[in-house]
N, C-alpha and C positions, 0 to 999 in steps of 0.2 A: 571817737565813734561811740554812740550809745549802743553797746552790744546787745542788751536785752531788748531795747526798742527795735533794733533791726530784726532780731530773731522773731519776736512776737508779732511785729507788723507783717513780716513775710508769712508767718504761719496763718495769721488771720485772713490773708488774702486767699489762701487755698483751703481754709476751713479744716485744717488738721490740728491735732492736739499736741500738747507737751506737758511735762511735769518738771517744775523747777524745784530743786532741793537746795536749801542754804543751811550749812552746818557751821556751828561755832563751838570750839572746845576751849574751856578756860582752865588753866592750872591754878594752883592755890594763890599765886602772886598776880593772877589775872593777865599774864601773858598767855599765848595759846596759838591756835591755828583756825583757819576758816576755809571752807570749800563751797563753791557753787557748782551744781551739776544740772544740766538740762537734758532731760530724756527725750531724744528725738526719734524714738523707735517707730512711731506711727508715720512720721514724716519720711524717714529713710525707707521704710517699706513701700510707701506710696511712690516715692521717687524711683525706686528700683523697678516697680511695675510699669511705670510710664516711660522710663528711659532705657531702652534696650541696649544702647551703646555705652551707657555709663558716663557719657560726657557731661550731661547736665548735673548729675549727682556729684561728680568730681569737682565741677566748678563751684557748686554751692558749698561743698565741704571746704574748699579753698577759701571762700569768702568768710565762712564761720571761723576757720583757723586764723585768718588774719585779724578778725575782731578780738579773739582771745589773745593772740600774740601782742597786739597793740596794748591791751590792758596789762599784760605781763610785763611789758617794757616800762609802763608807767610805774608799776609796783617796784620793779628793780631800781628805778631811778630814785624812788623814795626810801630805799634801803630795806625793803622787805626781804625776808630770807626764805629759802626752801620753796621757791616759786615753781609750781608745776602746772602744766595745762596740756590739753590734748583730748583724746577719745578713749573711752573704755567700754566694756560690755559689747564686744564685737562691733566697735565703731558706731554705736548708736547713742551713746551718752557723752556729751562734751563737758569738760570740767575745767575749773581753775582753782588752785589752792595755794595758800601761802601761810607763813607764820608771822605773828605780830608780837611786839614786846610789851605793849600795854594798851589800855583802852583808848588813850588819845591817838596813838598811832593807828589803831584799828579804825577809828572814825575817819581819819584822814585817808586811809587806804580805801575804805568803802566808797567815799565820795570821789576819789580820784579814778577808781576803776569802774564805777557805776555798777557794782555788783550787789548793792543793797536790794532788798526784796522788791521795791517798787521804783528803783532808780530810773528805769526806762520811762516812767510816767511823770517824774517830777519835773519842775520847770528848769530850764537851762541855767537860770541864775541862782538856783538853790544848790550850790556846791559845798555848803558848809553845814549840812544837816547833821545833827548830833544823834547818832543811832544809839550809843551807849553812854550812860553816866554811872559813876561808881562813887559811893559814899560808904566808907567802912566796908562791911560785908554785904551791902545792898547794891545789887546791880540792876539797872533799869534799861530796858530796850524800848526804843520808840520808833515804830515804823513810819515811813514816809506816807503822807496822804496826797492823793492826786487832786489837782484842780482842773483836770481835763474834762470838759463838759461832754465830750464824745463818749465817755464811759457810761453815760446815763441814757444813751439811745437804746431803742428797742433791739437794734441789730447787735449791739454789744452785749446787751442783757441775754440774748439768745445764745451767744457764743461763750459766755463766761465759764460754763462747765467744761469747756475744752482745755482750760488752762489751770492746772492744779499747782498749788504751792505748798511746800512742806518746809517748815522752819524748825531746826533741831539745835538744841543747846545741850552740851554735855559738860560736866564739871568734875574736877578732882575732889571738890568738897560736896557734901550733901546739901540739897535744897531744903531749908527748914520750912519755907512758905513761899508760894507764888501767887501773886495777885492778878489773876486773869482766868476767867472761867473757860476760855477756849484752849487752855494748856492742859496736857496730860503728863503726869510724872511717872516714870518707870525706872528700872535698873537701880533699885534701892534709893530712889529720889536723887539720882545723879544725872538723869536725862529728862529733858522737857521737850515736848513736841507740840507744834501747832500745825494743823492741816486745814486748808480751805481753798476756795477759788481765789486765784490771784487778784481778780477784779473786785472781789468782795473785800479783801484785806486792805486795799488802798482807798476804799471809800471812807469818808469821815465818820460814818456811823459804826463801822466795825472797830471793835476794841483790839487794837494791836499793840497797846502799851503793856509791857510785861515787867513786873517788879519781882525780882528774885531776892529773897532773904536767905543768905547762906550760912551754914554752920562754920 
């Protein structure tokens, strides 16, 4: 199941918003951990107001739980460790997290679990996207670009501000240089953040290639 596709498609039907946060932490040997969190606060509040019995809300949460459970099982089969998923922040934010041993394993896991930033928009046959490449102490991130023509419609353009995306990288090393004007560095150059509309990030015109030169 394309988990993000399912979630965003459903939210678009009812014109509610969400914020997707993808985090990557890299140790000095470039093993690390990753987490995706989808803030469903607006949606859950809306559902609570419409569903006095709680039946519909419970059913929707069960469907979302199943989507994340399915991806967690894929990751476990690949040998990922410390896999966690569920709800946090008063059951309004759903998340999936796991540890990876190296960059190659991370790329495989992102493709297998469809939790890359725009995986829900990429073509079904593009299951080998290279999100990260490593050469020495230079780490490059390449976001997926969408070929979905429906993203260019007036309706989708009007809705793009509903879907916020935050991409966060943290490092045990300091970042010496980052080649992307959309990135902000904080925490003594050990944290890099990109924030934008999810629909903007996946367009070919948006610069979502990030090159980190690390100390």
